[in-house]
LUMBA-635238 format. One line per 2 residues: their letters; for each residue x, y, z of C-alpha. Coordinates in pm, whole numbers, plus 32768, in hexadecimal, padded with zeros to 4 digits. Layout:
# LUMBA-635238
A> X:Y:Z  ...
# end
This chain:
# LUMBA-635238
MT> 5311:BF76:6E48  5363:BEEC:6F99
AP> 5490:BE72:6F1F  5545:BFD1:6EF3
RI> 54F1:C04F:700C  557F:BF1D:70C4
LI> 569B:BF74:6FF2  56D3:C0CE:704C
RQ> 56BE:C0BE:71CD  577F:BFB1:71C6
AF> 5871:C097:7103  5804:C19B:7212
EW> 586E:C0BC:7323  59BC:C069:73E9
PF> 5A9A:BFAF:7381  5A9B:C085:721E
FD> 5AE5:C1D4:7280  5AC4:C2E6:73A9
RH> 5998:C395:7380  59EE:C4BB:7406
GP> 5AE4:C59E:7349  5B8A:C5C4:71D3
AG> 5BE2:C451:7173  5A7D:C411:7212
AI> 59E2:C4F9:70F6  5A9E:C494:6FF7
AR> 5A70:C2F6:7027  58E5:C36F:706B
AA> 58ED:C3F1:6EEA  59B7:C2D8:6E6C
AA> 58A9:C1C7:6EF0  57BA:C2C7:6E6D
GI> 5822:C2CF:6D30  5857:C171:6D2B
VL> 56F4:C119:6D49  565F:C205:6C75
IA> 5754:C166:6B44  56B0:C031:6BBE
LA> 5543:C069:6B95  558B:C11D:6A3B
GP> 5590:BFFC:6992  55CA:BFB7:6837
AL> 54E6:C0A6:6729  539D:C029:66C1
AD> 535F:BFA3:6566  51F4:BFA8:6503
FR> 513B:BFAA:63CA  5041:C0D0:63E1
LC> 4F52:C198:6349  4EEA:C305:6328
NN> 4DCB:C375:62B7  4DE3:C4E0:6209
TS> 4C9A:C4F6:61C6  4B8B:C5AA:623C
SR> 4AB4:C46E:6278  4AA4:C344:6370
VG> 4B34:C210:62A0  4B29:C0D8:62EB
VA> 4C66:BFD9:62A2  4C76:BE82:6258
LG> 4DF1:BDFB:6250  4E8F:BCB2:618F
YK> 4FD2:BC12:61AD  509D:BAC4:61A9
DA> 514B:BA5A:62C9  51EB:B8F5:632C
EG> 5099:B875:633F  5025:B8EB:61F4
WT> 4F32:B9EF:61A0  4E49:BAB8:62A6
TE> 4D81:BBBF:625F  4CF8:BC9D:636D
GW> 4C29:BDAA:63C5  4B94:BE96:6426
WN> 4C40:BFB8:64D8  4B7A:C113:64C3
VA> 4C47:C223:647B  4BD3:C3A5:64DA
AR> 4C0B:C4A7:63D0  4D4A:C551:63BF
SC> 4E06:C42F:64C6  4EBA:C2FD:649C
ET> 4EBF:C19D:6531  4FCE:C06D:65B7
LL> 4EFB:BF66:64C6  5066:BE69:6507
RG> 513C:BE81:6630  528A:BE22:662D
GL> 5395:BDD7:64D8  52E3:BD7E:63C1
VA> 52DE:BC2B:634D  5293:BC62:61E5
RY> 52E5:BD41:60AE  518C:BD28:603F
YY> 5061:BDC0:60D7  4F0A:BE09:6058
IY> 4E0C:BEDB:60C9  4CA7:BF38:607A
AV> 4BFF:C05E:611B  4A9C:C0E1:6117
DY> 4A40:C260:6140  48F8:C24B:6233
DR> 48A7:C391:6218  48B1:C40D:609C
GG> 4896:C2A0:6016  49BB:C235:5F30
EW> 4AD5:C13A:5F6C  4C63:C109:5F3C
SG> 4C5F:BFAF:5EAA  4D2E:BEE6:5D99
HA> 4D91:BDA3:5CD6  4E0A:BCB0:5DE4
FM> 4CC8:BC07:5E56  4CB2:BB81:5FD1
CS> 4B9E:BB22:6095  4AE1:BC2E:6193
RD> 4990:BC3A:624F  48BE:BD7B:62B9
KE> 48F8:BD2A:640E  4A59:BD0F:64CD
FT> 4B11:BBDF:6450  4C83:BB1F:641C
IR> 4C6E:BA0E:6307  4D35:B92E:62DE
GT> 4D8A:B8FA:612E  4D38:B9D8:601D
EN> 4C6B:B8B4:5F6A  4B18:B846:5F2B
CL> 4ABE:B972:5FBB  4926:B973:5F6C
TR> 48EF:B7ED:5FB5  499A:B80E:60F8
GY> 48A8:B92C:613C  498B:BA53:6147
DR> 49A7:BB8C:6045  4A74:BB9D:5F16
TG> 4B29:BCF7:5F3B  4C17:BDA3:5E6B
YF> 4D41:BE22:5F16  4E40:BEDF:5EA1
EV> 4FC8:BEAE:5EC0  50C6:BF5B:5FAD
DT> 5236:BEE4:5F9F  52E1:BF4C:60C5
GE> 544D:BF03:5FFB  5491:BE13:611B
QR> 54AA:BF35:620C  548A:BED0:639B
SW> 5343:BFEF:6386  5247:C080:62A8
TV> 515B:C178:62D8  5049:C1A0:61BA
QL> 4FA3:C325:615A  4E34:C308:60FD
TD> 4DC8:C44F:6054  4CA7:C4C9:5F66
TA> 4CF0:C4EE:5DF3  4C76:C653:5E2D
EQ> 4DB4:C667:5F1F  4EC7:C5D8:5E60
PS> 4FB8:C6CE:5D9C  4F51:C6DA:5C38
DR> 50BC:C69F:5BB6  50A9:C52B:5C6C
QP> 5030:C3E1:5B94  4F91:C2EF:5C10
VP> 5072:C1A7:5C2A  4FF3:C08C:5B67
MR> 4F87:BF31:5BE4  50BE:BE31:5B95
SP> 5086:BCA4:5B44  50F3:BBE6:5C4E
TS> 5247:BB4E:5BFD  52A5:BA7C:5D5C
PQ> 51DB:B988:5E3A  51C2:BA74:5F56
RP> 50BC:BB40:5EA5  4F4A:BAE4:5E87
PV> 4E8D:BA74:5D6A  4E62:BB93:5C71
TV> 4D34:BB8F:5B7F  4DE6:BBA8:5A2F
PT> 4D0F:BC9A:58ED  4CA6:BBFB:57B1
PS> 4D6C:BC15:568E  4C75:BD47:561E
ES> 4C9E:BDE8:5764  4E32:BDDF:5780
PK> 4F0C:BF0B:575D  4FB3:BF3A:5620
Q> 514A:BED8:5650
# end
């Protein structure tokens, strides 16, 4: 923040303009506007999660970046609040969430199995979770459609509108996704 103050100070000193008179006032206003524009910067692009329930939740996140698969946790998100899980532009199209309701029990989970643990963690890789000393946890998929930023909304089942149907889980079709457990033939849905 010291650099903008120096810029303002220099802009208000000779030879930029006369401090007195209408020309000085216009020049001061223009200099202040330039500084405000410089401080504004580009809009942030983040991956956020909003907890729209009446409970506290713990959240774990999985994603693939240039170095491979990573899972991270735990973010503790208060009831009716939002938390930024990743700052900056999104590095992948698909993200994976696992969340636990601390107050009433239950979870938001899926069929994309990745590693986690009970305490704070950052884990590289999704393979051999149990042999590496981690838990094997089912995360649900979030397709961001390659947007620069995204917000996930967690809600209670009772709070869902009655006309809203759950989104079915899809099988992976891309190497960008983690391994998914495929149902046995007796569990396969009818085509």
